[in-house]
C-alpha positions as CSV (number, residue, x, y, z in Angstrom):
1,X,-45.3,-172.6,-81.9
2,X,-49.0,-171.7,-82.1
3,X,-50.4,-171.4,-78.5
4,X,-53.9,-171.0,-77.1
5,X,-54.3,-169.9,-73.6
6,X,-57.3,-171.0,-71.4
7,X,-58.0,-168.9,-68.4
8,X,-60.3,-169.9,-65.6
9,X,-61.5,-166.4,-64.7
10,X,-62.8,-167.5,-61.3
11,X,-59.5,-169.1,-60.4
12,X,-57.5,-166.1,-61.6
13,X,-59.7,-163.6,-59.7
14,X,-59.9,-165.4,-56.4
15,X,-56.4,-166.7,-56.5
16,X,-54.5,-163.6,-57.6
17,X,-56.6,-160.5,-58.2
18,X,-59.3,-160.1,-55.6
19,X,-57.4,-158.1,-53.0
20,X,-55.0,-156.4,-55.4
21,X,-55.0,-153.1,-57.4
22,X,-54.5,-155.0,-60.7
23,X,-58.0,-156.0,-61.7
24,X,-57.9,-153.9,-64.9
25,X,-55.7,-156.6,-66.3
26,X,-54.5,-157.0,-69.9
27,X,-54.7,-160.8,-69.9
28,X,-53.3,-161.1,-73.5
29,X,-50.3,-159.0,-72.6
30,X,-49.6,-160.7,-69.3
31,X,-49.5,-164.2,-70.8
32,X,-48.2,-163.6,-74.3
33,X,-45.5,-161.0,-73.5
34,X,-44.4,-162.0,-69.9
35,X,-45.2,-165.5,-68.7
36,X,-45.4,-167.6,-71.8
37,X,-42.6,-165.9,-73.5
38,X,-40.3,-166.6,-70.6
39,X,-41.3,-170.3,-70.5
40,X,-41.5,-170.9,-74.3
41,X,-39.6,-168.1,-76.2
42,X,-40.7,-169.7,-79.6
43,X,-44.4,-169.5,-78.6
44,X,-46.9,-167.2,-80.4
45,X,-50.2,-166.8,-78.6
46,X,-52.9,-167.0,-81.4
47,X,-55.9,-167.0,-79.1
48,X,-56.7,-166.3,-75.4
49,X,-60.0,-168.0,-74.1
50,X,-61.3,-166.4,-71.0
51,X,-64.0,-168.5,-69.1
52,X,-66.2,-166.7,-66.8
53,X,-69.9,-166.1,-65.7
54,X,-71.9,-163.0,-65.3
55,X,-72.1,-161.6,-61.9
56,X,-75.5,-161.7,-60.0
57,X,-75.9,-158.1,-58.8
58,X,-78.3,-159.0,-56.0
59,X,-75.5,-161.0,-54.2
60,X,-72.4,-159.0,-55.3
61,X,-70.8,-156.8,-52.6
62,X,-71.1,-153.8,-55.0
63,X,-74.5,-154.8,-56.5
64,X,-75.2,-153.2,-59.9
65,X,-71.8,-151.4,-59.8
66,X,-70.1,-154.8,-59.8
67,X,-72.1,-156.1,-62.7
68,X,-71.3,-152.9,-64.7
69,X,-67.6,-153.2,-63.8
70,X,-67.5,-156.7,-65.2
71,X,-69.3,-155.8,-68.4
72,X,-67.0,-152.8,-68.9
73,X,-63.9,-155.1,-68.4
74,X,-65.2,-157.6,-70.9
75,X,-65.9,-154.9,-73.4
76,X,-62.4,-153.4,-72.9
77,X,-60.8,-156.8,-73.6
78,X,-62.7,-157.5,-76.8
79,X,-62.4,-153.9,-77.9
80,X,-58.6,-154.0,-77.8
81,X,-58.2,-157.6,-78.9
82,X,-61.1,-158.5,-81.1
83,X,-59.1,-161.3,-82.9
84,X,-57.1,-162.6,-80.0
85,X,-59.5,-162.7,-76.9
86,X,-62.7,-164.9,-76.8
87,X,-64.9,-164.7,-73.8
88,X,-66.8,-167.9,-73.0
89,X,-69.6,-167.6,-70.4
90,X,-71.2,-170.1,-68.1
91,X,-73.6,-168.9,-65.4
92,X,-74.1,-168.7,-61.7
93,X,-76.8,-170.6,-59.8
94,X,-78.2,-169.3,-56.6
95,X,-80.0,-172.0,-54.6
96,X,-81.3,-172.5,-51.1
97,X,-79.3,-175.1,-49.1
98,X,-79.3,-176.4,-45.5
99,X,-75.7,-177.0,-44.8
100,X,-73.7,-178.0,-41.6
101,X,-72.6,-175.2,-39.4
102,X,-68.8,-174.7,-39.4
103,X,-67.4,-176.3,-36.3
104,X,-64.9,-179.0,-35.4
105,X,-65.6,-181.8,-35.2
106,X,-68.3,-181.8,-37.9
107,X,-71.8,-182.0,-36.5
108,X,-74.2,-183.1,-39.3
109,X,-77.3,-182.5,-37.2
110,X,-76.5,-178.8,-36.7
111,X,-77.5,-177.2,-40.0
112,X,-78.2,-173.6,-41.0
113,X,-80.1,-172.2,-44.0
114,X,-77.8,-170.5,-46.6
115,X,-77.8,-169.3,-50.1
116,X,-75.4,-171.3,-52.2
117,X,-73.8,-169.5,-55.1
118,X,-72.0,-171.7,-57.7
119,X,-70.4,-171.1,-61.0
120,X,-71.6,-173.6,-63.6
121,X,-70.1,-174.9,-66.9
122,X,-66.6,-173.3,-66.6
123,X,-64.6,-176.5,-65.9
124,X,-66.3,-178.5,-68.6
125,X,-66.1,-175.7,-71.1
126,X,-62.3,-175.4,-70.6
127,X,-61.9,-179.1,-71.0
128,X,-63.9,-179.4,-74.1
129,X,-62.3,-176.3,-75.7
130,X,-58.8,-177.5,-75.0
131,X,-59.5,-181.1,-76.2
132,X,-61.2,-179.9,-79.4
133,X,-58.6,-177.4,-80.2
134,X,-55.9,-180.1,-79.9
135,X,-57.8,-182.7,-81.8
136,X,-58.4,-180.2,-84.6
137,X,-54.8,-179.3,-84.6
138,X,-55.6,-175.6,-84.0
139,X,-52.4,-175.2,-81.9
140,X,-49.1,-176.7,-81.0
141,X,-49.3,-175.7,-77.3
142,X,-52.1,-175.3,-74.8
143,X,-51.6,-173.3,-71.6
144,X,-54.2,-173.7,-68.8
145,X,-54.3,-170.9,-66.2
146,X,-56.0,-172.6,-63.3
147,X,-55.4,-174.5,-60.0
148,X,-58.4,-176.7,-60.3
149,X,-58.1,-180.5,-60.1
150,X,-61.3,-180.9,-62.1
151,X,-59.2,-180.3,-65.3
152,X,-57.0,-183.3,-64.7
153,X,-59.1,-185.8,-66.7
154,X,-59.0,-183.5,-69.8
155,X,-55.2,-183.3,-69.7
156,X,-54.9,-187.0,-69.2
157,X,-57.1,-187.7,-72.2
158,X,-55.2,-185.2,-74.3
159,X,-51.9,-187.0,-73.4
160,X,-53.4,-190.4,-74.1
161,X,-54.9,-189.4,-77.5
162,X,-52.1,-187.1,-79.0
163,X,-49.1,-188.0,-76.9
164,X,-46.2,-185.6,-77.2
165,X,-47.6,-183.9,-80.3
166,X,-48.8,-181.0,-78.2
167,X,-47.0,-179.1,-75.5
168,X,-48.9,-178.4,-72.3
169,X,-48.2,-175.5,-69.9
170,X,-49.8,-174.8,-66.6
171,X,-49.8,-171.4,-64.9
172,X,-51.0,-171.5,-61.3
173,X,-52.8,-168.1,-60.6
174,X,-51.5,-167.5,-57.1
175,X,-48.8,-165.1,-55.5
176,X,-45.2,-166.2,-55.2
177,X,-45.0,-168.0,-51.8
178,X,-43.1,-166.0,-49.1
179,X,-41.3,-167.7,-46.3
180,X,-43.3,-167.9,-43.1
181,X,-46.6,-166.9,-44.8
182,X,-49.5,-169.3,-45.4
183,X,-50.3,-169.8,-49.1
184,X,-52.4,-172.2,-51.2
185,X,-50.1,-174.9,-52.7
186,X,-49.9,-175.5,-56.4
187,X,-51.9,-178.4,-57.9
188,X,-49.4,-181.2,-58.6
189,X,-52.1,-183.3,-60.3
190,X,-52.2,-181.0,-63.3
191,X,-48.5,-180.6,-63.6
192,X,-47.8,-184.3,-64.0
193,X,-49.2,-183.9,-67.6
194,X,-47.4,-180.7,-68.5
195,X,-44.2,-179.9,-70.2
196,X,-43.8,-176.9,-67.8
197,X,-45.5,-175.3,-64.9
198,X,-45.3,-171.7,-63.7
199,X,-46.3,-171.8,-60.0
200,X,-47.1,-168.1,-59.4
201,X,-47.8,-164.7,-61.0
202,X,-45.7,-161.8,-59.8
203,X,-47.0,-158.4,-58.8
204,X,-44.6,-156.7,-61.1
205,X,-46.1,-158.8,-64.0
206,X,-49.6,-157.8,-63.1
207,X,-48.5,-154.1,-62.7
208,X,-46.9,-154.1,-66.2
209,X,-50.0,-155.7,-67.8
210,X,-52.7,-153.2,-67.1
211,X,-55.1,-152.0,-69.7
212,X,-55.0,-148.4,-70.9
213,X,-57.5,-146.1,-69.2
214,X,-59.7,-144.8,-70.8
215,X,-60.1,-147.1,-73.8
216,X,-61.5,-145.2,-76.9
217,X,-64.6,-146.5,-78.7
218,X,-66.8,-145.2,-81.5
219,X,-69.1,-144.0,-78.7
220,X,-68.2,-143.4,-75.1
221,X,-64.8,-144.5,-73.9
222,X,-64.5,-147.5,-71.5
223,X,-63.3,-146.4,-68.1
224,X,-61.7,-148.5,-65.4
225,X,-64.2,-148.8,-62.5
226,X,-63.5,-146.4,-59.8
227,X,-63.5,-148.9,-57.0
228,X,-61.0,-151.2,-58.7
């Protein structure tokens, strides 16, 4: 069963990787060899599409180092998997805004000046790629790695237009909930259109899906960023 994976890089990073030691992640291995194989043993991942946006160094915690780290990571993925990983980039917008101060109850008259950083084009790109791949019969199964409700209309239209001729899988990029600990709930609105939903990613799966370090190239090897 030909499978294409669509990864919302922002969702994956902030939902599962940000405070972990697993940022040097082999996304192809994680999903093809671990998560998807367990859910659909007959599946073969023919393409992994990773949707992201370039870091703005002037607002990143590590400045230029963060930008370089992201570039090195992207090069590592495409060096190891030139035929299997495609990186699709949107962009970040940084705009001035005057927003209400955080307080309860909300006081709309009490506003503060802020810089508002937003990632643009990711959701619409995932939706369009998934719909086009299905309509062109490029795959028998699509797997969305996201917890974002904005993708619901795309899944709804896929189901309306092709019915059950395509399998849909959802992977929610969060930790496995632990009793007594607060956690972000999985998005049920996406799962209603899916054949299966995986509601977490385990630490052990991340640990067993790390890229080699270093990664040889024809020039300088690609190294995992020190602060990762």
